[in-house]
C-alpha positions in Angstrom: -23.5 52.4 60.9 -20.2 54.1 59.3 -17.8 52.0 61.4 -19.4 48.9 60.5 -19.2 49.8 56.9 -15.6 50.7 56.8 -15.2 46.8 58.6 -16.8 45.6 56.0 -15.2 47.6 52.6 -12.3 46.8 54.4 -12.9 42.7 54.7 -14.2 43.1 51.2 -10.4 44.6 49.9 -8.8 42.0 51.6 -10.8 39.2 49.9 -10.9 40.4 46.8 -6.5 40.5 47.5 -6.5 37.2 48.6 -8.5 35.4 45.7 -6.6 38.1 43.0 -3.2 36.3 45.1 -4.6 32.6 44.8 -6.0 33.7 40.7 -2.9 34.5 40.6 -1.1 31.5 42.3 -3.0 29.1 40.0 -2.4 31.0 36.3 1.5 31.0 38.0 0.8 27.5 38.4 -0.8 26.6 35.2 2.4 29.0 33.3 4.6 26.4 34.9 2.6 23.0 34.7 2.7 23.9 31.1 6.4 24.6 30.8 7.5 21.1 32.9 5.2 19.1 30.2 6.8 21.2 27.5 10.2 20.3 28.8 9.2 16.9 29.5 8.0 16.5 26.1 11.2 16.7 24.9 12.9 13.4 23.1 15.8 11.7 25.3 19.6 12.3 24.7 21.1 9.6 22.8 23.6 8.8 24.4 28.0 9.0 23.7 27.9 6.5 20.9 25.7 8.5 18.7 26.6 12.0 20.2 30.3 11.7 18.9 29.6 9.9 15.6 31.5 11.0 12.6 32.6 10.5 9.2 36.6 9.5 9.6 38.9 11.2 7.3 38.7 8.9 3.6 35.8 7.1 4.7 33.5 6.1 1.9 29.7 5.5 1.9 29.0 1.8 3.7 32.1 1.4 5.7 31.3 0.5 8.9 32.7 3.1 11.8 31.8 1.8 15.0 29.9 -1.4 16.9 28.5 -1.2 20.2 26.7 -4.3 22.0 22.8 -4.1 22.4 19.9 -4.9 24.3 17.3 -2.6 24.3 14.1 -4.7 23.6 16.0 -7.7 22.0 13.7 -10.8 21.8 14.9 -14.1 23.3 17.0 -16.3 21.2 19.0 -13.6 19.6 21.7 -11.1 19.9 22.3 -7.8 18.9 24.5 -5.0 18.2 24.3 -0.9 16.9 26.2 0.4 14.9 27.6 3.1 13.1 28.7 3.9 9.4 28.8 5.9 6.2 26.1 6.9 4.3 24.8 9.6 1.8 22.9 12.1 1.9 20.6 14.1 -0.7 22.9 16.1 -2.2 25.9 13.6 -2.2 27.5 14.8 1.1 28.8 11.9 3.5 27.1 11.6 6.9 27.3 9.0 9.8 23.9 7.0 10.5 23.4 4.1 13.0 21.6 0.9 12.9 20.6 -2.0 15.0 22.3 -5.8 13.7 20.7 -8.7 15.4 20.8 -12.2 14.4 19.9 -15.9 16.0 22.2 -17.0 18.6 24.7 -19.4 17.9 23.7 -18.5 13.8 25.9 -20.2 11.5 26.5 -18.2 8.8 26.5 -16.7 6.3 23.2 -15.2 6.9 21.0 -13.7 4.4 19.7 -10.0 5.8 16.0 -8.3 5.9 16.5 -4.7 5.8 14.0 -3.1 8.1 13.2 0.7 7.6 11.0 2.2 10.3 8.0 4.6 10.0 7.6 8.0 11.2 9.3 8.6 14.3 10.4 12.6 13.9 13.0 14.5 12.3 15.1 15.3 15.2 18.1 13.1 16.5 16.1 11.6 19.7 13.6 9.9 17.7 15.3 7.2 16.4 14.0 4.0 17.4 17.5 2.6 18.5 17.1 4.6 21.0 13.4 4.2 22.7 11.7 1.6 20.2 13.6 -0.7 18.1 11.4 -3.1 17.2 7.9 -1.0 16.9 5.9 -2.0 14.5 8.0 -4.8 12.9 6.3 -7.5 11.6 6.8 -11.1 12.3 10.1 -10.8 14.5 10.0 -13.8 16.1 9.1 -15.9 12.8 12.2 -13.7 10.8 14.6 -14.3 13.4 13.3 -18.9 13.9 13.6 -18.5 10.0 17.9 -18.4 10.3 18.1 -14.8 8.5 19.9 -11.6 10.0 18.3 -8.5 10.5 19.7 -5.1 10.0 17.3 -1.5 10.8 18.9 1.3 9.7 17.8 4.5 12.2 18.0 6.7 8.8 20.7 9.6 8.3 19.5 12.5 11.3 17.7 10.4 13.5 19.9 9.0 16.8 23.3 11.5 14.8 23.0 14.8 13.9 22.2 17.0 10.7 18.3 17.1 11.2 16.1 13.8 9.0 15.3 14.8 5.6 11.7 12.6 6.1 9.8 11.8 2.9 12.9 12.0 0.7 13.8 8.5 -0.4 17.0 8.5 -2.4 18.2 9.7 1.0 16.6 7.5 3.3 17.0 4.1 1.0 21.0 5.4 0.4 21.1 4.4 4.4 19.3 1.3 4.3 22.4 0.0 1.3 24.4 1.3 3.4 23.2 -0.3 6.6 23.3 -3.5 4.6 27.1 -2.9 3.3 28.7 -1.9 6.8 27.0 -5.0 8.5 28.4 -7.1 6.2 32.1 -6.1 7.3 31.1 -6.7 11.1 33.6 -9.8 12.6 31.0 -10.9 15.6 29.0 -12.3 12.6 28.4 -13.9 9.5 26.6 -12.2 6.2 25.5 -12.1 3.2 25.5 -9.2 1.0 21.7 -10.3 0.0 18.8 -9.0 1.3 15.1 -8.3 1.7 14.1 -4.9 2.1 10.7 -5.0 4.2 9.5 -1.3 5.3 5.8 0.2 6.7 4.5 3.4 6.0 7.7 6.1 5.3 9.8 3.2 5.3 7.6 1.3 2.7 8.7 4.3 0.3 11.9 3.6 1.7 11.7 0.1 0.9 11.1 0.8 -2.6 13.1 3.3 -3.5 16.1 1.2 -2.0 15.2 -1.2 -4.8 14.9 1.5 -7.6 18.3 2.6 -6.6 20.3 -0.5 -5.7 21.5 -1.1 -9.0 23.3 1.2 -9.7 24.3 2.9 -5.8 25.5 -0.4 -4.8 25.6 -3.5 -7.0 27.8 -5.6 -5.1 24.3 -6.1 -2.8 21.8 -8.6 -4.5 18.4 -7.0 -3.1 16.3 -10.3 -3.8 13.0 -8.3 -2.9 12.0 -4.6 -2.1 8.5 -5.1 0.5 6.2 -2.1 1.1 3.9 -2.0 4.1 1.5 0.4 3.6 3.8 2.5 1.9 3.9 6.0 1.5 4.4 6.0 -2.0 1.7 8.5 -3.8 3.6 11.6 -2.2 1.1 14.6 -3.5 -2.1 12.6 -3.0 -1.2 11.2 0.7 -0.4 15.0 1.8 -3.8 15.6 0.5 -5.8 13.1 2.1 -3.8 13.2 5.4 -3.8 17.1 5.6 -6.9 17.4 8.4 -6.4 14.4 10.4 -4.5 14.3 13.6 -1.9 12.3 12.8 -1.9 13.9 9.1 -1.3 17.3 10.7 1.8 15.7 12.9 3.0 14.3 9.3 3.1 17.7 7.6 4.7 18.8 10.6 7.7 16.7 10.1 7.1 17.3 6.0 7.6 21.1 6.2 10.8 20.7 8.4 12.3 18.3 6.1 11.6 20.0 2.7 12.6 23.3 4.0 16.0 22.2 4.8 16.7 19.7 2.2 15.5 22.1 -0.7 16.5 25.5 -0.5 14.4 26.3 -3.3 11.5 25.6 -1.0 10.1 28.7 0.9 7.9 27.3 4.0 6.7 30.7 4.6 4.6 30.5 1.8 3.4 27.9 2.9 2.6 27.7 6.5 2.6 31.1 8.2 0.8 32.7 11.0 0.0 30.4 14.6 0.0 27.0 12.5 3.8 27.6 11.3 4.6 28.4 15.0 2.9 25.3 16.0 3.9 23.1 13.8 7.7 24.1 14.2 7.2 23.1 17.7 5.6 19.4 16.7 8.5 18.5 14.4 10.8 18.8 17.5 9.0 16.3 19.2 8.7 12.2 18.3 6.1 10.0 17.3 5.5 7.2 19.7 7.1 8.8 23.0 5.4 10.6 26.0 5.4 13.7 23.7 3.3 12.2 21.4 0.9 13.3 24.1 1.8 17.1 23.6 1.6 17.3 19.7 -1.3 15.3 20.1 -2.4 18.8 22.5 -1.4 21.2 19.7 -2.9 19.6 17.2 -6.1 20.5 18.5 -5.8 24.3 17.8 -4.5 23.8 14.4 -7.1 24.5 11.4 -9.5 21.8 10.7 -7.9 21.8 7.2 -4.1 21.3 8.5 -1.4 23.3 8.3 -1.1 24.9 4.9 -1.8 28.0 4.2 -1.7 27.2 0.3 -1.6 24.0 -1.9 1.2 21.6 -1.1 0.5 20.3 -4.4 1.8 23.3 -5.6 4.7 25.3 -6.8 8.4 24.0 -5.2 7.1 22.0 -2.9 4.4 20.0 -5.2 7.5 19.6 -7.7 10.0 18.1 -4.6 6.4 15.8 -3.4 6.4 14.5 -7.3 10.1 13.7 -7.4 10.1 11.4 -5.1 7.4 9.2 -5.7 9.4 5.6 -6.0 8.3 5.1 -10.0 10.4 3.4 -12.1 12.2 0.2 -13.1 12.6 -2.0 -10.5 15.4 -5.1 -11.0 13.6 -7.1 -8.4 10.1 -8.6 -7.3 7.8 -5.8 -5.5 5.0 -6.7 -3.1 2.9 -4.0 -2.1 0.5 -4.4 1.5 -2.2 -2.5 2.0 -4.9 -2.4 5.1 -8.8 -1.4 3.6 -9.5 0.6 6.6 -6.2 2.5 6.4 -7.0 6.5 6.9 -3.5 7.7 6.7 -2.5 6.1 3.1 -5.7 5.0 1.5 -6.6 1.8 -0.1 -7.9 3.7 -3.3 -4.4 5.8 -3.6 -2.4 2.8 -2.6 -4.5 0.6 -5.4 -4.2 4.0 -8.4 0.1 3.1 -7.5 0.7 -0.3 -8.3 -1.6 -0.2 -10.7 1.2 2.4 -12.7 3.6 -0.2 -11.6 1.9 -2.5 -13.9 1.3 -0.8 -16.5 4.7 -0.2 -16.5 5.4 -4.2 -16.8 6.6 -4.4 -13.0 6.6 -7.5 -11.0 4.2 -7.1 -8.2 2.3 -8.7 -5.7 -0.5 -6.8 -4.1 -2.2 -7.7 -1.0 -5.2 -6.4 0.9 -6.3 -7.2 4.3 -10.0 -6.7 5.3 -10.2 -4.8 8.5 -7.2 -3.6 9.0 -5.3 0.2 9.1 -2.3 1.5 9.3 -0.9 0.4 12.4 -2.7 -3.0 13.0 -2.0 -3.9 9.3 2.0 -4.9 11.0 0.3 -5.9 14.4 1.9 -9.4 16.1 -1.4 -10.6 15.0 -1.7 -9.1 12.3 -2.7 -11.8 8.7 -0.4 -10.1 6.7 2.8 -12.1 8.9 2.8 -15.2 7.2 2.0 -13.8 3.2 5.2 -12.0 3.7 7.3 -14.6 5.6 6.6 -16.9 2.0 7.1 -14.0 -0.1 10.2 -13.3 1.9 11.4 -17.4 1.5 10.5 -17.4 -2.3 12.5 -14.7 -2.6 16.2 -15.6 -0.8 15.7 -19.2 -2.8 15.6 -17.5 -6.1 11.7 -18.1 -7.1 10.7 -16.2 -10.2 8.1 -13.4 -9.4 4.7 -13.9 -11.3 4.1 -11.2 -13.0 0.8 -8.2 -11.4 -1.2 -10.8 -8.8 -3.9 -9.2 -6.8 -5.3 -10.4 -3.6 -8.8 -10.2 -4.3 
């Protein structure tokens, strides 16, 4: 039996070696797959037009630098261009930014503009809407064109162009909105009025509100006839607190920490985010929302603590102070519209109502519209009941009709 036992042991050893090799191969393939997925889940290159953007010597905020024809997802009956222009960053330095300008074909100018401030897409250059999804979550684009209005939509500085995006830093992005209007007025291809109504959603809703606050001082030559915040990121301390444990809230928190720790030197990232959560948050901040890479970010949120990325209260200390600084409260020189879905689980309706109540207490003219059954994204969907009132309100602003004080639709 000794020979048989030896042969059996030899077969067993070979089998173990084969199985070990197969397991090793499977592990290697799995790791390779993860690496390939990680690389695949990075933003696309932005192209030479944006990569080569720079501020010319002697330029000023609002100057038009370059123009190129633009066709990505442009609807029938419209023509569009992408522009590079000069804007001002949070601490006063000039930087290039990009925007899409669109008008109805054969429109007879001069045309007023709807300025669009987009929602969250990311904080790195490849997350610019003009690179991959220029009209995502823009309500009523066909109606806007049918009304004979022009459309200008900034990517925000740091999206499309280099330098990093100051996410949820209201003044900087608002300056980008207003400078895009200034630059569009200087285009030779279209005849545009220095008159605009600013629309914005989510992050961009807060930006739209900030544009209204700073316009009289920052860009007095532009007539901002009204600002409309659609589910705006208004009360930032409350938003961060209520959203931090949600799937999208974890992504937003990752963007926020990448942005604020870069923009505000007094904020020590390690005081708020550390360990594995810090590593994952940094990786999430290198990807966009809305593209294929979103799936990888969602997967990484599953590895984060249930309560989110923060190891200390984000409403406290330097971070809390800067969140409070970026709440768009103040004196508006134009009417304001705020729209909100009552099933929004990112920007909660009671939080929004509290923000609007503060504006009203301060004497601001505000129309507050709430929509039953609408969440953060469906509020701006193509079938949203918001579109009709938004169009009517915008037409009234361009017509110079007076606002009616504080009005609640419920």
